All heavy atoms as an XYZ file, in Angstrom:
862
protein
N      -1.970    -15.405     -7.768
C      -1.721    -14.447     -6.699
C      -2.987    -14.385     -5.756
O      -2.861    -14.315     -4.591
C      -1.412    -13.076     -7.290
C      -0.913    -12.069     -6.336
S       0.607    -12.544     -5.408
C       1.827    -12.033     -6.575
N      -4.142    -14.433     -6.435
C      -5.386    -14.389     -5.649
C      -5.439    -15.577     -4.754
O      -5.800    -15.410     -3.529
C      -6.609    -14.409     -6.583
C      -7.937    -14.321     -5.874
C      -8.489    -13.049     -5.520
C      -8.587    -15.476     -5.422
C      -9.687    -13.009     -4.861
C      -9.779    -15.407     -4.739
C     -10.298    -14.188     -4.435
O     -11.483    -14.099     -3.728
N      -5.153    -16.727     -5.205
C      -5.239    -17.956     -4.381
C      -4.235    -17.941     -3.246
O      -4.518    -18.402     -2.155
C      -4.960    -19.242     -5.264
C      -6.119    -19.501     -6.204
C      -5.866    -20.631     -7.119
O      -4.783    -21.243     -7.035
O      -6.743    -20.899     -7.971
N      -3.045    -17.311     -3.445
C      -2.086    -17.155     -2.363
C      -2.677    -16.332     -1.249
O      -2.653    -16.688     -0.051
C      -0.778    -16.551     -2.837
C       0.114    -16.095     -1.809
C       0.970    -17.032     -1.183
C       0.204    -14.809     -1.376
C       1.814    -16.681     -0.180
C       1.089    -14.414     -0.364
C       1.875    -15.368      0.244
N      -3.186    -15.134     -1.597
C      -3.758    -14.250     -0.556
C      -5.039    -14.857      0.034
O      -5.310    -14.674      1.210
C      -4.030    -12.885     -1.127
C      -2.778    -11.990     -1.145
C      -2.078    -11.842     -2.339
C      -2.303    -11.438      0.021
C      -0.937    -11.069     -2.352
C      -1.175    -10.674      0.012
C      -0.485    -10.441     -1.161
N      -5.799    -15.585     -0.730
C      -6.971    -16.253     -0.207
C      -6.567    -17.237      0.880
O      -7.181    -17.298      1.953
C      -7.698    -17.006     -1.341
C      -8.942    -17.769     -0.874
C      -9.582    -18.518     -2.005
O      -8.911    -19.003     -2.910
N     -10.898    -18.651     -1.958
N      -5.568    -18.046      0.585
C      -5.055    -19.022      1.603
C      -4.588    -18.299      2.869
O      -4.938    -18.750      3.966
C      -3.908    -19.859      1.024
O      -4.379    -20.572     -0.151
C      -3.387    -20.829      2.038
N      -3.850    -17.285      2.728
C      -3.326    -16.614      3.904
C      -4.488    -15.896      4.649
O      -4.603    -16.079      5.865
C      -2.260    -15.553      3.515
C      -1.853    -14.692      4.713
C      -1.049    -16.261      2.945
N      -5.324    -15.195      3.951
C      -6.401    -14.405      4.608
C      -7.401    -15.257      5.280
O      -7.967    -14.901      6.317
C      -7.124    -13.541      3.526
N      -7.651    -16.475      4.770
C      -8.623    -17.338      5.448
C      -7.961    -18.204      6.513
O      -8.702    -18.897      7.247
C      -9.331    -18.251      4.388
O      -8.371    -19.017      3.685
C     -10.201    -17.425      3.426
N      -6.671    -18.175      6.646
C      -5.957    -18.974      7.656
C      -5.634    -18.201      8.880
O      -5.302    -18.829      9.909
C      -4.659    -19.569      7.042
O      -4.930    -20.365      5.921
N      -5.704    -16.858      8.827
C      -5.373    -16.050      9.990
C      -6.495    -15.050     10.229
O      -7.250    -14.720      9.328
C      -4.016    -15.345      9.820
C      -4.009    -14.414      8.608
C      -2.870    -16.406      9.681
C      -2.760    -13.596      8.442
N      -6.501    -14.457     11.450
C      -7.509    -13.464     11.747
C      -6.905    -12.148     12.171
O      -7.465    -11.377     12.933
C      -8.440    -13.976     12.758
C      -7.753    -14.302     14.111
O      -6.554    -14.149     14.209
O      -8.464    -14.661     15.073
N      -5.706    -11.822     11.635
C      -5.080    -10.587     11.904
C      -5.049     -9.777     10.564
O      -5.160    -10.341      9.469
C      -3.658    -10.712     12.474
C      -2.762    -11.521     11.474
C      -3.691    -11.423     13.802
C      -1.273    -11.594     11.861
N      -4.914     -8.424     10.670
C      -4.846     -7.666      9.435
C      -3.633     -8.009      8.542
O      -2.589     -8.392      9.075
C      -4.732     -6.189      9.972
C      -5.276     -6.254     11.336
C      -4.938     -7.620     11.878
N      -3.818     -7.863      7.246
C      -2.786     -8.188      6.266
C      -2.468     -6.908      5.485
O      -3.408     -6.199      5.080
C      -3.257     -9.255      5.313
C      -3.487    -10.564      6.056
C      -2.295     -9.478      4.185
C      -4.153    -11.601      5.224
N      -1.166     -6.678      5.297
C      -0.713     -5.610      4.336
C      -0.164     -6.245      3.106
O       0.745     -7.055      3.175
C       0.339     -4.709      4.986
C       0.927     -3.714      4.004
S       2.230     -2.728      4.671
C       1.302     -1.504      5.662
N      -0.770     -5.889      1.973
C      -0.204     -6.319      0.676
C       0.986     -5.424      0.385
O       0.894     -4.205      0.457
C      -1.284     -6.182     -0.429
C      -0.675     -6.525     -1.791
C      -2.503     -7.040     -0.133
N       2.146     -6.038      0.102
C       3.361     -5.326     -0.150
C       3.697     -5.430     -1.616
O       4.076     -6.466     -2.111
C       4.432     -5.990      0.715
C       5.750     -5.220      0.848
C       6.436     -5.259      2.041
C       6.351     -4.523     -0.220
C       7.637     -4.585      2.184
C       7.546     -3.854     -0.064
C       8.173     -3.889      1.130
O       9.344     -3.239      1.257
N       3.402     -4.332     -2.353
C       3.655     -4.328     -3.773
C       5.034     -3.914     -4.165
O       5.432     -2.783     -3.941
C       2.614     -3.387     -4.443
C       2.578     -3.478     -5.930
N       2.972     -2.441     -6.733
C       2.255     -4.492     -6.763
C       2.900     -2.783     -8.001
N       2.410     -4.050     -8.023
N       5.813     -4.817     -4.723
C       7.228     -4.531     -5.084
C       7.461     -4.952     -6.519
O       8.033     -6.020     -6.819
C       8.179     -5.249     -4.137
O       7.817     -6.661     -4.113
C       8.143     -4.729     -2.713
N       7.052     -4.132     -7.467
C       7.180     -4.522     -8.874
C       8.626     -4.655     -9.333
O       8.943     -5.379    -10.251
C       6.496     -3.358     -9.635
C       6.426     -2.216     -8.654
C       6.367     -2.816     -7.333
N       9.563     -3.997     -8.616
C      10.982     -4.096     -9.014
C      11.527     -5.473     -8.681
O      12.641     -5.835     -9.099
C      11.849     -3.000     -8.392
C      11.702     -2.910     -6.885
C      12.421     -3.638     -5.992
C      10.800     -2.117     -6.164
N      12.021     -3.284     -4.711
C      11.026     -2.402     -4.801
C       9.824     -1.229     -6.544
C      10.300     -1.743     -3.797
C       9.106     -0.565     -5.505
C       9.329     -0.867     -4.182
N      10.815     -6.244     -7.928
C      11.251     -7.654     -7.660
C      10.532     -8.638     -8.571
O      10.647     -9.856     -8.332
C      10.953     -7.997     -6.199
C      11.754     -7.194     -5.163
C      11.352     -7.592     -3.744
C      13.269     -7.428     -5.347
N       9.833     -8.162     -9.549
C       9.223     -9.017    -10.573
C       7.811     -9.458    -10.277
O       7.247    -10.282    -10.977
N       7.152     -8.877     -9.299
C       5.741     -9.177     -8.980
C       4.909     -7.948     -9.129
O       5.012     -7.034     -8.277
C       5.679     -9.711     -7.568
S       3.987    -10.111     -7.092
N       4.164     -7.843    -10.200
C       3.309     -6.726    -10.451
C       1.915     -7.112    -10.276
O       1.439     -8.083    -10.825
C       3.555     -6.158    -11.834
O       4.902     -5.785    -11.966
C       2.655     -4.939    -12.124
N       1.150     -6.379     -9.427
C      -0.247     -6.648     -9.174
C      -1.085     -5.507     -9.776
O      -0.755     -4.332     -9.607
C      -0.542     -6.726     -7.688
C       0.198     -7.906     -7.059
S      -0.041     -7.976     -5.283
C      -1.730     -8.476     -5.183
N      -2.125     -5.844    -10.471
C      -3.030     -4.850    -10.989
C      -3.935     -4.310     -9.874
O      -4.254     -4.996     -8.955
C      -3.899     -5.444    -12.113
C      -3.056     -5.893    -13.354
C      -2.369     -4.755    -14.011
O      -2.880     -3.615    -14.058
O      -1.238     -4.974    -14.461
N      -4.380     -3.093    -10.042
C      -5.249     -2.450     -9.025
C      -6.551     -3.233     -8.954
O      -7.080     -3.453     -7.811
C      -5.530     -0.984     -9.413
C      -6.519     -0.349     -8.406
C      -4.205     -0.181     -9.463
N      -7.072     -3.801    -10.035
C      -8.254     -4.632     -9.967
C      -8.095     -5.804     -9.019
O      -9.030     -6.147     -8.242
C      -8.647     -5.193    -11.353
C      -9.131     -4.136    -12.339
O      -9.523     -3.038    -11.868
O      -9.057     -4.377    -13.544
N      -6.960     -6.459     -9.037
C      -6.699     -7.586     -8.136
C      -6.687     -7.137     -6.695
O      -7.317     -7.745     -5.834
C      -5.402     -8.252     -8.487
C      -4.987     -9.424     -7.538
C      -6.003    -10.505     -7.467
C      -3.601     -9.968     -7.995
N      -5.995     -6.091     -6.404
C      -5.920     -5.570     -5.044
C      -7.285     -5.133     -4.537
O      -7.666     -5.459     -3.410
C      -4.910     -4.423     -4.929
C      -3.534     -4.918     -5.293
C      -4.899     -3.864     -3.500
C      -2.506     -3.830     -5.525
N      -8.077     -4.524     -5.366
C      -9.411     -4.130     -5.004
C     -10.313     -5.366     -4.727
O     -11.069     -5.360     -3.780
C     -10.016     -3.269     -6.174
C     -11.314     -2.630     -5.874
C     -11.713     -1.695     -6.982
O     -11.619     -2.081     -8.168
O     -12.098     -0.557     -6.651
N     -10.147     -6.380     -5.558
C     -10.920     -7.615     -5.375
C     -10.487     -8.282     -4.052
O     -11.351     -8.759     -3.295
C     -10.636     -8.569     -6.565
C     -11.422     -9.865     -6.448
C     -11.199    -10.718     -7.692
N     -11.743    -12.032     -7.473
C     -11.248    -13.138     -8.017
N     -10.216    -13.068     -8.875
N     -11.744    -14.321     -7.788
N      -9.163     -8.346     -3.780
C      -8.747     -8.970     -2.504
C      -9.268     -8.232     -1.308
O      -9.771     -8.890     -0.362
C      -7.150     -8.942     -2.498
C      -6.484     -9.907     -3.438
C      -4.960     -9.581     -3.463
C      -6.662    -11.366     -3.047
N      -9.204     -6.891     -1.331
C      -9.723     -6.132     -0.203
C     -11.254     -6.333     -0.041
O     -11.724     -6.303      1.108
C      -9.383     -4.671     -0.371
N     -11.949     -6.487     -1.136
C     -13.389     -6.698     -1.065
C     -13.763     -8.076     -0.612
O     -14.760     -8.240      0.139
N     -12.992     -9.045     -0.990
C     -13.308    -10.443     -0.649
C     -12.829    -10.855      0.741
O     -13.402    -11.791      1.332
C     -12.711    -11.386     -1.648
C     -13.405    -11.310     -3.053
O     -14.411    -10.590     -3.142
O     -12.847    -11.950     -3.981
N     -11.795    -10.262      1.244
C     -11.216    -10.693      2.503
C     -11.069     -9.468      3.442
O     -10.197     -8.620      3.261
C      -9.819    -11.325      2.272
C      -9.932    -12.454      1.224
C      -9.420    -12.238     -0.058
C     -10.544    -13.620      1.532
C      -9.527    -13.239     -0.983
C     -10.657    -14.637      0.602
C     -10.190    -14.483     -0.632
N     -11.932     -9.395      4.474
C     -11.957     -8.248      5.315
C     -10.686     -7.948      6.142
O     -10.482     -6.846      6.580
C     -13.131     -8.488      6.256
C     -13.499     -9.906      6.107
C     -12.934    -10.387      4.784
N      -9.818     -8.982      6.238
C      -8.566     -8.703      6.987
C      -7.457     -8.175      6.046
O      -6.345     -7.879      6.572
C      -8.147     -9.917      7.763
C      -7.947    -11.189      6.959
O      -8.574    -11.318      5.894
N      -7.160    -12.103      7.457
N      -7.665     -8.009      4.765
C      -6.690     -7.354      3.898
C      -7.033     -5.906      3.994
O      -8.007     -5.380      3.373
C      -6.739     -7.897      2.471
C      -6.277     -9.331      2.472
C      -5.838     -7.046      1.560
C      -6.221    -10.024      1.128
N      -6.288     -5.154      4.854
C      -6.633     -3.799      5.196
C      -5.592     -2.712      4.874
O      -5.846     -1.573      5.073
C      -6.937     -3.693      6.672
C      -8.058     -4.548      7.119
C      -9.499     -4.168      6.750
N      -9.827     -3.441      5.561
C     -10.534     -3.852      4.550
N     -10.961     -5.102      4.468
N     -10.848     -3.084      3.529
N      -4.436     -3.193      4.382
C      -3.418     -2.135      4.151
C      -2.625     -2.522      2.848
O      -2.568     -3.694      2.462
C      -2.444     -2.058      5.307
N      -1.952     -1.526      2.325
C      -1.202     -1.703      1.068
C       0.054     -0.833      1.138
O      -0.003      0.373      1.341
C      -2.089     -1.307     -0.151
C      -1.419     -1.221     -1.491
C      -0.959     -2.643     -1.976
C      -2.419     -0.647     -2.542
N       1.203     -1.460      0.970
C       2.454     -0.700      0.720
C       2.580     -0.564     -0.733
O       2.795     -1.609     -1.477
C       3.619     -1.436      1.330
C       4.866     -0.605      1.284
C       6.011     -1.342      2.032
C       7.329     -0.565      1.886
N       8.408     -1.357      2.480
N       2.489      0.614     -1.261
C       2.147      0.830     -2.716
C       3.174      1.697     -3.454
O       3.524      2.761     -3.061
C       0.819      1.435     -2.836
C       0.399      1.680     -4.256
C       0.220      2.874     -4.879
C       0.139      0.677     -5.278
N      -0.130      2.735     -6.162
C      -0.164      1.385     -6.466
C       0.171     -0.686     -5.303
C      -0.509      0.762     -7.627
C      -0.163     -1.346     -6.502
C      -0.470     -0.597     -7.625
N       3.544      1.177     -4.657
C       4.087      1.934     -5.702
C       3.598      1.320     -7.009
O       3.531      0.095     -7.149
C       5.691      1.935     -5.691
C       6.225      0.583     -5.790
C       6.230      2.814     -6.787
N       3.136      2.180     -7.918
C       2.632      1.686     -9.201
C       3.746      1.463    -10.203
O       4.882      1.972    -10.001
N       3.529      0.735    -11.290
C       4.518      0.575    -12.280
C       4.658      1.749    -13.266
O       5.577      1.913    -13.975
C       4.287     -0.753    -13.097
C       4.380     -1.978    -12.237
C       2.920     -0.715    -13.793
N       3.605      2.654    -13.147
C       3.648      3.909    -13.921
C       2.800      4.892    -13.155
O       2.082      4.522    -12.208
C       3.214      3.723    -15.363
C       1.815      3.116    -15.462
O       0.877      3.557    -14.790
N       1.659      2.083    -16.259
N       2.832      6.130    -13.536
C       2.049      7.185    -12.822
C       0.605      6.952    -12.855
O      -0.113      7.136    -11.887
C       2.432      8.578    -13.377
C       1.863      9.707    -12.602
C       2.478      9.793    -11.191
O       3.543      9.269    -10.907
O       1.817     10.430    -10.360
N       0.028      6.489    -13.960
C      -1.385      6.200    -14.033
C      -1.821      5.128    -13.001
O      -2.763      5.353    -12.257
C      -1.802      5.759    -15.458
C      -3.258      5.349    -15.537
C      -4.232      6.334    -15.543
C      -3.609      3.997    -15.506
C      -5.580      5.936    -15.568
C      -4.929      3.598    -15.547
C      -5.920      4.588    -15.534
N      -1.102      4.033    -12.958
C      -1.413      2.969    -12.030
C      -1.285      3.443    -10.626
O      -2.060      3.162     -9.743
C      -0.632      1.718    -12.274
C      -1.055      0.505    -11.416
C      -0.139     -0.606    -11.379
O       1.075     -0.403    -11.190
N      -0.637     -1.807    -11.516
N      -0.225      4.208    -10.362
C       0.047      4.712     -8.994
C      -1.123      5.557     -8.520
O      -1.630      5.319     -7.400
C       1.358      5.527     -9.012
C       1.789      5.983     -7.693
N       2.382      5.131     -6.757
C       1.653      7.177     -7.045
C       2.631      5.773     -5.634
N       2.233      7.025     -5.816
N      -1.566      6.516     -9.311
C      -2.655      7.409     -8.883
C      -3.991      6.634     -8.854
O      -4.778      6.824     -7.966
C      -2.724      8.621     -9.823
C      -3.977      9.438     -9.570
C      -1.461      9.441     -9.654
N      -4.232      5.780     -9.879
C      -5.449      5.015     -9.953
C      -5.709      4.212     -8.623
O      -6.809      4.102     -8.121
C      -5.418      4.068    -11.140
C      -6.697      3.294    -11.360
O      -7.789      3.947    -11.287
O      -6.642      2.087    -11.628
N      -4.632      3.657     -8.126
C      -4.760      2.851     -6.900
C      -5.271      3.712     -5.722
O      -6.121      3.280     -4.935
C      -3.485      2.134     -6.525
N      -4.687      4.878     -5.598
C      -5.120      5.788     -4.514
C      -6.596      6.151     -4.654
O      -7.336      6.152     -3.653
C      -4.199      7.041     -4.435
C      -2.906      6.805     -3.740
C      -1.744      6.568     -4.422
C      -2.890      6.759     -2.339
C      -0.559      6.366     -3.745
C      -1.731      6.530     -1.659
C      -0.569      6.344     -2.383
O       0.603      6.121     -1.695
N      -6.959      6.549     -5.851
C      -8.326      6.942     -6.049
C      -9.295      5.822     -5.735
O     -10.304      6.080     -5.072
C      -8.506      7.394     -7.526
C      -7.753      8.701     -7.726
C      -9.984      7.553     -7.890
C      -7.642      9.100     -9.213
N      -8.982      4.608     -6.070
C      -9.901      3.506     -5.861
C      -9.785      2.822     -4.556
O     -10.767      2.328     -3.981
C      -9.655      2.458     -7.041
C     -10.071      2.986     -8.372
C      -9.649      2.128     -9.494
N     -10.010      0.751     -9.392
C      -9.584     -0.186    -10.266
N      -8.839      0.149    -11.252
N      -9.965     -1.416    -10.110
N      -8.578      2.816     -3.942
C      -8.385      2.050     -2.739
C      -8.281      2.821     -1.416
O      -8.593      2.306     -0.363
C      -7.119      1.200     -2.908
C      -7.100      0.213     -4.053
C      -5.740     -0.458     -4.229
C      -8.175     -0.837     -3.896
N      -7.837      4.079     -1.492
C      -7.622      4.857     -0.243
C      -8.868      4.983      0.609
O      -8.765      4.975      1.831
C      -7.047      6.224     -0.605
N     -10.057      5.033      0.030
C     -11.257      5.131      0.888
C     -11.522      3.801      1.683
O     -12.318      3.820      2.649
C     -12.392      5.371     -0.094
C     -11.779      6.004     -1.280
C     -10.422      5.307     -1.401
N     -10.860      2.742      1.274
C     -11.195      1.438      1.820
C     -10.096      0.746      2.617
O     -10.321     -0.210      3.334
C     -11.595      0.442      0.734
C     -12.647      1.039     -0.170
N     -13.938      1.270      0.233
C     -12.563      1.526     -1.467
C     -14.660      1.803     -0.763
N     -13.820      2.003     -1.770
N      -8.817      1.241      2.472
C      -7.761      0.602      3.153
C      -6.587      1.643      3.420
O      -6.547      2.639      2.743
C      -7.248     -0.593      2.353
C      -6.653     -0.262      1.023
S      -6.344     -1.693     -0.122
C      -5.764     -2.968      0.947
N      -5.768      1.292      4.338
C      -4.605      2.177      4.604
C      -3.533      1.907      3.500
O      -3.260      0.761      3.167
C      -3.965      1.792      5.976
N      -3.022      3.031      2.969
C      -1.994      2.879      1.946
C      -0.702      3.632      2.416
O      -0.804      4.786      2.788
C      -2.447      3.417      0.576
C      -3.753      2.730      0.135
C      -1.372      3.286     -0.441
C      -4.285      3.256     -1.219
N       0.344      2.898      2.339
C       1.656      3.451      2.672
C       2.446      3.731      1.366
O       2.568      2.821      0.544
C       2.507      2.452      3.544
C       1.693      2.022      4.758
C       3.857      3.052      3.916
C       1.293      3.138      5.708
N       2.823      4.964      1.162
C       3.539      5.344     -0.008
C       4.956      4.640     -0.070
O       5.673      4.755      0.852
C       3.780      6.845     -0.137
C       4.703      7.228     -1.252
O       4.369      6.946     -2.399
O       5.800      7.819     -0.912
N       5.240      3.968     -1.129
C       6.543      3.327     -1.327
C       7.146      3.814     -2.664
O       7.927      3.144     -3.242
C       6.360      1.815     -1.364
C       7.638      1.046     -1.176
O       8.505      1.510     -0.465
N       7.712     -0.129     -1.777
N       6.840      5.054     -3.010
C       7.275      5.578     -4.279
C       8.081      6.851     -4.125
O       8.364      7.460     -5.115
C       6.062      5.823     -5.189
N       8.409      7.186     -2.910
C       9.152      8.432     -2.672
C       8.405      9.631     -3.177
O       9.005     10.566     -3.723
C      10.527      8.313     -3.253
C      11.344      7.253     -2.577
C      11.531      5.991     -2.975
C      12.088      7.392     -1.359
N      12.319      5.278     -2.106
C      12.647      6.107     -1.092
C      12.274      8.394     -0.460
C      13.421      5.883      0.038
C      13.036      8.177      0.664
C      13.613      6.903      0.904
N       7.080      9.592     -3.076
C       6.250     10.702     -3.447
C       5.298     11.026     -2.295
O       4.067     11.013     -2.436
C       5.401     10.374     -4.694
C       6.281     10.049     -5.907
C       5.393      9.695     -7.092
O       4.293     10.200     -7.257
N       5.897      8.838     -7.935
N       5.803     11.308     -1.099
C       4.928     11.457      0.060
C       3.935     12.574      0.006
O       2.798     12.424      0.454
C       5.924     11.663      1.235
C       7.189     12.122      0.616
C       7.230     11.512     -0.745
N       4.268     13.669     -0.621
C       3.319     14.822     -0.687
C       2.161     14.431     -1.619
O       1.016     14.597     -1.240
C       4.036     16.124     -1.138
C       2.978     17.213     -1.353
C       5.087     16.530     -0.099
N       2.452     13.995     -2.840
C       1.403     13.581     -3.762
C       0.545     12.480     -3.146
O      -0.654     12.499     -3.232
C       1.973     13.118     -5.110
C       0.893     12.642     -6.070
C       1.419     11.917     -7.242
O       2.450     11.237     -7.167
N       0.788     12.093     -8.350
N       1.221     11.506     -2.596
C       0.506     10.358     -1.980
C      -0.425     10.812     -0.860
O      -1.536     10.353     -0.687
C       1.463      9.300     -1.509
O       2.164      8.815     -2.615
N       0.103     11.720      0.008
C      -0.718     12.284      1.080
C      -1.982     12.925      0.550
O      -3.078     12.720      1.028
C       0.088     13.237      1.916
C      -0.712     13.961      2.946
C      -1.107     13.330      4.135
C      -1.187     15.254      2.740
C      -1.891     13.961      5.070
C      -1.982     15.924      3.718
C      -2.285     15.302      4.890
N      -1.774     13.716     -0.507
C      -2.924     14.408     -1.082
C      -3.947     13.400     -1.678
O      -5.143     13.707     -1.805
C      -2.472     15.376     -2.202
C      -1.668     16.566     -1.650
C      -1.081     17.362     -2.810
C      -2.556     17.451     -0.772
N      -3.469     12.238     -2.113
C      -4.327     11.238     -2.692
C      -4.921     10.257     -1.631
O      -5.701      9.390     -1.984
C      -3.587     10.428     -3.738
C      -3.246     11.192     -5.002
C      -2.222     10.392     -5.829
C      -4.511     11.481     -5.802
N      -4.539     10.454     -0.367
C      -5.127      9.623      0.696
C      -4.181      8.680      1.404
O      -4.655      7.808      2.179
N      -2.892      8.763      1.193
C      -1.979      7.879      1.889
C      -2.062      8.098      3.420
O      -2.338      9.212      3.864
C      -0.552      8.144      1.412
N      -1.788      7.100      4.150
C      -1.810      7.167      5.595
C      -0.396      7.155      6.159
O      -0.189      7.259      7.345
C      -2.600      6.003      6.199
O      -2.088      4.785      5.740
C      -4.022      6.082      5.829
N       0.628      7.023      5.284
C       2.015      7.049      5.721
C       2.928      6.862      4.513
O       2.411      6.735      3.383
N       4.220      6.848      4.751
C       5.172      6.577      3.648
C       6.387      5.874      4.227
O       6.614      5.852      5.404
C       5.532      7.880      2.943
C       6.558      8.753      3.658
C       7.886      8.780      3.167
C       6.255      9.474      4.809
C       8.829      9.581      3.859
C       7.157     10.211      5.450
C       8.462     10.283      5.000
O       9.408     11.040      5.639
N       7.106      5.264      3.329
C       8.305      4.533      3.710
C       9.576      5.285      3.250
O       9.593      5.754      2.087
C       8.297      3.155      3.087
C       9.595      2.426      3.336
C       7.171      2.322      3.641
N      10.516      5.454      4.158
C      11.775      6.039      3.809
C      12.876      5.353      4.578
O      12.719      5.011      5.754
C      11.760      7.540      4.220
O      13.067      8.032      4.190
N      13.958      5.053      3.899
C      15.030      4.368      4.567
C      15.684      5.235      5.646
O      16.297      4.716      6.526
C      16.118      3.909      3.534
C      15.583      2.820      2.669
N      14.938      3.093      1.444
C      15.558      1.451      2.811
C      14.586      1.973      0.891
N      14.883      0.982      1.709
N      15.477      6.524      5.605
C      16.001      7.397      6.627
C      15.385      7.055      7.975
O      16.030      7.297      9.003
C      15.732      8.868      6.250
C      16.324      9.942      7.097
C      17.833      9.815      7.223
C      15.948     11.299      6.609
N      14.182      6.544      7.970
C      13.546      6.163      9.256
C      14.307      5.163     10.046
O      14.201      5.038     11.279
C      12.123      5.626      9.003
N      15.134      4.366      9.377
C      15.951      3.365     10.069
C      16.981      4.014     11.019
O      17.368      3.448     12.030
C      16.672      2.477      9.094
C      15.713      1.561      8.314
O      14.703      1.198      8.785
N      16.110      1.314      7.054
N      17.479      5.193     10.650
C      18.503      5.863     11.443
C      18.039      7.155     12.098
O      18.654      7.647     13.013
C      19.754      6.117     10.597
C      20.369      4.782     10.157
C      19.468      6.982      9.392
N      16.961      7.722     11.589
C      16.502      9.022     12.136
C      14.940      9.036     12.104
O      14.336      9.836     11.386
C      17.060     10.139     11.281
C      16.940     11.535     11.926
C      16.580     11.915     13.197
C      17.198     12.739     11.185
N      16.578     13.237     13.351
C      16.966     13.801     12.145
C      17.595     13.038      9.941
C      17.126     15.129     11.777
C      17.794     14.395      9.597
C      17.522     15.378     10.497
N      14.307      8.190     12.852
C      12.841      8.090     12.833
C      12.156      9.367     13.248
O      11.052      9.652     12.732
C      12.516      6.945     13.783
C      13.762      6.782     14.658
C      14.907      7.226     13.828
N      12.741     10.150     14.149
C      12.088     11.410     14.553
C      11.896     12.328     13.386
O      10.848     13.010     13.327
C      12.941     12.095     15.627
C      13.150     11.250     16.902
C      14.327     10.332     16.813
O      15.027     10.283     15.747
O      14.599      9.569     17.745
N      12.874     12.400     12.497
C      12.752     13.258     11.316
C      11.592     12.800     10.442
O      10.793     13.651     10.009
C      14.080     13.159     10.505
C      13.977     13.940      9.204
N      13.486     13.363      8.051
C      14.263     15.241      8.913
C      13.562     14.273      7.126
N      13.986     15.395      7.593
N      11.467     11.515     10.229
C      10.397     11.014      9.345
C       9.042     11.213      9.984
O       8.057     11.540      9.221
C      10.668      9.576      9.007
C      11.966      9.322      8.280
C      12.053     10.070      7.002
O      12.467     11.251      7.014
O      11.751      9.474      5.942
N       8.878     11.058     11.238
C       7.629     11.299     11.924
C       7.252     12.711     11.809
O       6.107     13.087     11.449
C       7.642     10.811     13.396
C       6.415     11.273     14.135
C       7.818      9.273     13.447
N       8.205     13.589     12.080
C       7.975     15.026     11.983
C       7.595     15.507     10.566
O       6.693     16.278     10.348
C       9.205     15.826     12.490
C       9.017     17.290     12.433
C       7.991     17.802     13.493
N       7.933     19.225     13.370
C       6.781     19.885     13.153
N       5.615     19.281     13.140
N       6.808     21.219     13.063
N       8.286     14.913      9.621
C       8.000     15.239      8.162
C       6.560     14.871      7.879
O       5.844     15.645      7.296
C       8.954     14.445      7.244
C       8.658     14.646      5.830
C       9.184     15.760      5.137
C       7.848     13.768      5.107
C       8.908     15.941      3.782
C       7.551     13.955      3.748
C       8.098     15.017      3.102
N       6.098     13.665      8.305
C       4.750     13.230      7.975
C       3.720     14.140      8.741
O       2.717     14.489      8.185
C       4.544     11.811      8.337
C       3.187     11.323      7.849
C       2.110     11.049      8.644
C       2.802     11.089      6.518
N       1.058     10.708      7.864
C       1.457     10.668      6.561
C       3.429     11.188      5.294
C       0.709     10.357      5.401
C       2.670     10.854      4.176
C       1.377     10.448      4.211
N       4.006     14.515      9.958
C       3.133     15.362     10.708
C       2.937     16.724     10.027
O       1.838     17.308     10.081
C       3.608     15.557     12.123
C       3.494     14.296     12.973
C       4.173     14.372     14.316
O       5.001     15.354     14.512
O       3.874     13.620     15.163
N       4.016     17.210      9.394
C       3.882     18.525      8.722
C       2.963     18.395      7.497
O       2.375     19.288      7.091
C       5.224     19.086      8.309
C       6.087     19.455      9.475
S       7.605     20.344      9.054
C       8.444     19.306      7.992
């Protein structure tokens, strides 16, 4: 996984968002994401859900000061309190005004 992101990050000069989707069979440890963000300055964002509550919270504590994190766990309030910069909701596809207003509140 490291080599994949290394290849991408060194081949382009635009920001990269790591998209963590453990339900699709790809689980990344927080240590790996932290290493990627430290080694490659264009890895700046993370769409995040942990495989358990400990990993979920651990990532925010360690990564939120260094990169933008988008909540992908349907826990926008907890994630906001931990440093999230946004969240993903399928409702945004049909009612984006609601989701923007929710986040603003």
